[in-house]
VOGU-3710 file (C-alpha; in Angstrom, 3 decimals, decimal comma):
1> mstlsrtdal> 0,183/0,126/-0,065  1,281/3,543/-0,772  1,895/6,359/1,238  -1,058/8,350/-0,385  -3,179/5,493/0,319  -2,423/5,119/3,751  -2,961/8,940/4,402  -6,548/8,663/2,625  -7,439/5,528/4,744  -6,185/7,318/7,975
11> rarfhdpdgi> -8,343/10,544/7,179  -11,073/8,423/6,447  -11,358/6,514/10,097  -11,167/10,121/11,309  -13,830/11,411/8,599  -11,157/14,199/7,371  -12,532/15,045/3,741  -10,539/18,035/3,647  -7,295/16,565/4,763  -7,000/19,175/7,338
21> sgsqklmilv> -3,297/19,484/8,800  -2,510/19,235/12,407  -2,446/22,993/12,945  -6,085/23,195/11,707  -7,001/20,885/14,366  -5,620/22,379/16,676  -7,046/25,512/15,735  -10,708/24,301/15,456  -10,124/22,442/18,723  -8,539/25,597/20,585
31> lsmtlygvad> -11,258/27,958/18,875  -14,482/25,395/19,934  -12,727/24,707/23,609  -12,470/28,489/24,247  -15,672/29,659/23,470  -17,605/26,948/24,425  -16,087/26,981/28,187  -16,421/30,865/28,438  -20,173/30,720/26,986  -20,444/27,663/29,838
41> ivadlvpqwe> -19,415/30,580/32,305  -21,562/33,161/31,487  -24,342/30,739/31,129  -24,050/29,942/34,781  -24,524/33,697/35,778  -27,946/33,669/34,104  -30,592/33,907/36,574  -32,599/30,878/37,481  -36,389/30,213/38,163  -37,975/27,614/39,707
51> vgglqievay> -41,408/26,947/39,411  -43,207/24,027/41,468  -40,167/22,534/41,862  -38,818/22,533/38,411  -35,926/25,222/37,463  -36,136/26,655/34,434  -32,268/27,565/33,618  -29,930/27,844/30,496  -27,911/24,943/30,670  -25,782/25,674/27,943
61> fafipvalaa> -25,716/27,755/24,889  -26,279/24,835/22,602  -25,930/27,212/19,371  -22,129/27,553/19,958  -21,539/23,466/19,418  -24,041/23,220/16,925  -23,291/26,121/14,269  -19,293/25,711/15,015  -19,645/21,686/14,246  -22,072/22,763/11,192
71> lltpfwvalg> -19,216/24,864/10,002  -15,995/23,394/10,646  -14,736/19,577/11,239  -17,282/17,969/13,808  -14,901/15,644/15,518  -12,343/18,298/16,460  -15,405/20,409/17,606  -16,827/18,408/19,858  -13,794/17,445/21,407  -13,316/21,149/21,856
81> caigeamiad> -16,587/21,512/23,293  -16,710/18,524/25,633  -12,965/19,443/26,990  -14,272/23,173/27,430  -17,260/22,010/29,438  -15,648/19,234/31,529  -12,335/20,977/32,526  -11,384/24,890/30,780  -14,883/26,530/32,540  -14,466/24,942/36,263
91> mllgsfgglg> -10,600/25,138/36,361  -10,847/29,259/35,555  -13,435/29,165/38,379  -10,904/27,209/40,848  -12,355/23,876/40,792  -12,647/20,999/39,106  -14,682/17,442/39,485  -11,856/15,141/38,322  -12,327/11,582/37,067  -16,354/12,205/37,402
101> eiegflqifv> -16,850/14,792/35,022  -16,085/12,104/32,150  -19,861/11,418/32,185  -20,524/15,119/30,933  -17,432/15,317/28,857  -18,930/12,197/26,829  -22,477/13,245/26,805  -21,438/16,587/25,175  -18,715/14,573/22,729  -21,222/12,534/21,210
111> gayvagclvr> -24,021/15,261/21,096  -22,207/17,524/19,445  -20,485/15,085/16,996  -23,788/13,592/15,965  -25,648/17,093/15,699  -22,609/18,383/13,393  -23,244/15,432/10,998  -26,424/15,843/10,616  -26,091/19,252/9,012  -25,220/18,548/5,288
121> dprnrrqlfv> -25,725/22,123/4,462  -25,271/24,700/7,070  -27,143/27,268/4,831  -30,309/24,743/5,382  -32,067/25,739/8,693  -34,019/23,133/9,196  -30,977/20,984/9,455  -29,466/23,361/12,177  -33,166/23,651/14,323  -32,868/19,702/14,331
131> aglalvaidk> -29,266/19,607/15,154  -30,048/21,973/17,975  -32,626/19,625/19,308  -30,365/16,486/18,736  -27,628/17,981/20,803  -29,629/18,592/23,784  -31,764/15,533/23,678  -28,943/13,323/23,580  -27,482/15,002/26,399  -30,396/15,831/29,007
141> vtsgvidvak> -32,445/12,343/27,757  -28,745/10,261/28,911  -28,753/12,389/32,013  -32,361/11,745/33,088  -31,921/7,780/32,749  -29,154/8,046/34,820  -30,403/9,964/37,439  -33,548/7,359/37,241  -30,990/4,696/37,624  -29,800/6,021/40,297
151> vaigidpdaq> -32,896/6,158/42,574  -34,105/2,987/41,383  -30,732/1,227/42,552  -31,423/2,926/45,692  -28,464/5,566/45,964  -29,672/8,683/45,539  -31,948/9,080/48,400  -32,023/13,032/48,217  -33,391/13,531/44,450  -36,247/10,916/45,680
161> eeaaeafgls> -37,051/13,431/48,476  -36,654/16,272/46,817  -39,038/14,970/43,668  -41,663/13,529/45,918  -41,682/17,015/47,804  -42,406/18,641/44,622  -45,104/16,114/42,978  -46,327/14,370/45,953  -46,782/11,088/44,544  -46,151/7,864/46,518
171> dalstvvvse> -44,274/6,112/44,176  -40,682/6,915/44,733  -39,372/5,987/41,172  -42,644/7,272/39,205  -41,900/10,731/41,210  -38,458/10,721/39,183  -39,627/9,625/36,046  -42,189/12,247/36,187  -39,555/14,961/37,480  -37,064/14,100/34,915
181> glelllamvv> -39,458/14,237/31,885  -40,485/17,702/32,812  -36,977/18,625/33,301  -36,537/17,133/29,987  -39,455/19,124/28,423  -38,153/22,268/29,574  -34,355/21,708/28,779  -35,510/20,819/25,094  -37,586/24,281/24,838  -35,104/26,671/27,024
191> tgvvfgglva> -31,790/24,880/26,060  -32,450/23,142/22,560  -34,789/25,641/20,785  -34,163/29,347/22,356  -30,746/28,864/22,856  -29,921/26,340/20,247  -31,693/25,527/17,260  -33,175/29,033/16,556  -29,675/31,102/17,200  -27,939/28,251/15,247
201> mwlaprlygk> -30,338/28,793/12,348  -29,813/32,542/12,384  -26,029/32,524/13,165  -24,555/29,229/10,635  -25,412/30,283/7,139  -23,989/34,038/8,076  -20,787/32,929/9,169  -21,035/29,669/5,933  -17,999/30,897/3,857  -16,428/33,493/6,037
211> ieplmglrpr> -14,866/31,493/8,985  -13,680/28,607/7,107  -11,234/30,586/4,679  -9,472/32,260/8,245  -8,565/28,327/8,986  -7,765/27,622/5,365  -10,576/25,048/4,941  -12,911/24,724/2,337  -16,638/25,561/3,199  -18,624/22,234/3,882
221> dpanpprlvg> -20,006/20,653/0,464  -23,861/19,594/0,913  -22,775/16,699/-1,715  -19,642/15,660/0,481  -20,962/15,997/4,174  -19,434/14,038/7,230  -20,668/10,733/7,545  -22,127/9,244/11,287  -19,231/6,689/11,156  -16,996/5,379/13,971
231> pwgvpfwlvg> -12,959/4,485/13,262  -12,264/1,752/11,377  -15,537/1,869/9,637  -17,638/0,800/12,791  -21,417/1,975/12,541  -20,999/5,100/15,019  -24,263/4,424/16,464  -22,207/1,640/18,085  -19,386/3,998/19,510  -21,730/6,322/20,692
241> algilaaaav> -24,026/4,370/22,476  -20,856/2,516/24,537  -19,523/6,136/25,190  -22,925/7,043/26,596  -22,873/3,329/28,541  -19,629/4,798/29,413  -20,810/7,851/30,559  -23,659/6,000/32,864  -21,400/3,782/34,654  -19,088/6,728/35,580
251> gifsqweehf> -22,409/8,709/37,043  -23,772/5,569/38,556  -20,209/4,693/40,234  -19,682/8,354/41,075  -23,196/8,204/43,293  -22,638/4,798/44,613  -19,045/6,115/46,236  -21,084/9,293/47,569  -23,921/7,168/48,761  -21,668/4,621/50,763
261> evanpvttla> -19,060/7,277/51,798  -16,031/5,306/49,961  -12,747/6,517/52,017  -10,546/7,545/49,127  -13,426/7,452/45,896  -12,046/7,106/42,622  -14,128/9,405/40,541  -12,680/12,403/42,697  -9,220/11,760/41,775  -7,546/14,697/40,678
271> efeaegaeef> -10,561/16,899/42,208  -9,881/20,184/43,708  -11,505/23,311/44,606  -9,548/27,270/45,290  -10,035/28,446/48,556  -12,489/31,105/48,603  -13,598/29,733/44,900  -17,386/29,787/46,148  -17,388/33,035/48,019  -16,170/34,740/45,237
281> aeslawvggl> -17,456/32,525/42,488  -19,925/35,740/40,301  -16,419/37,576/40,645  -14,219/34,829/39,354  -16,869/33,772/36,598  -16,697/36,920/35,064  -12,498/37,514/35,379  -12,020/33,471/34,239  -14,118/33,902/31,428  -12,583/36,996/30,110
291> vglvvglgav> -8,959/35,366/30,505  -10,135/32,412/28,982  -11,413/33,996/25,593  -8,075/36,150/25,387  -6,362/33,442/25,914  -7,882/31,008/23,557  -8,368/33,373/20,677  -4,791/34,389/21,400  -3,791/30,855/20,705  -5,852/30,638/17,943
301> vlvaalrars> -4,202/33,480/16,247  -0,276/32,488/16,863  -1,249/28,735/15,469  -2,754/30,835/12,462  0,320/32,873/12,328  2,404/30,341/12,242  0,574/28,161/9,872  0,464/31,048/7,350  4,329/31,840/7,765  4,976/28,057/7,010
311> aaqaesarae> 2,437/28,407/4,063  4,085/31,429/2,993  7,685/29,664/3,165  6,844/26,396/1,187  5,542/28,776/-1,666  8,364/30,686/-1,390  10,083/27,691/-1,745  8,277/26,006/-4,394  9,026/29,069/-6,493  12,453/28,841/-5,986
321> aaadgeded> 12,543/25,541/-7,464  10,294/26,306/-10,401  12,806/29,437/-10,980  15,751/26,669/-10,851  13,931/24,453/-13,260  13,455/27,051/-16,002  17,270/28,219/-15,201  18,519/24,683/-16,160  16,081/24,485/-19,218
//
């Protein structure tokens, strides 16, 4: 097998039809990680409303991963958003949940990747709207099923008591199912529709053909969209299901350790919280968000400049080689 065919095969495994370079992947990763991480901090500052035991809140700005995954390579956008959600936002606020963050990481990664692959044409508003709903549905349905499983197993009595107080049902499991179902509905409306599909419908078509050239990419071709296929040709639904099952396992195991007060819990490994983080949470949020935005965008600009310099040097070398060839003739 030739070197070219091996390279093409590797690109196909990672759904890289444009054959993007390492610097381009890094730019997409850092841009997605920064924007989503900072947006997650801002979303935490949006006021919440409680109605009859249910919280109406903006879980996150779903339009950011949807729009970015629709315009750029979905895999690297999903990976960047997952890192931004699981690590960057919390670390900038002075805390980190440890290995337990893997649950949220996998949910956002699978949701954002599926959403990006569902958009064949970033100018198609219907596809963008569906992608926004798909992202939130994958994330929140998974979270709801995990919460119900925790109560069914009997390791989350606090959630059971809270749901019972809010709805007054005698059966604990039914109470939690009703509570999670209503929370899912609210999340789909607020996060999926208002701050997801509707904003993505407006934003992505306006950015189409404008953001891609800045990273040296071609705009997405509707005739050759990303495919939902896992590594080495494995059906992505199998890979996605395994990822969701892994997230569920981490979530349930984390709650099990907390319920039985395990002395050295595995899921809190690498967990930390800076002194005074809760006391100055709001002030730290604005400062952390600003710092993260500046550093992230600065990194993107630096990588873009280095890539442009390398491209210019390569073009100059080709021009010199061509000139030498003409002189020999």
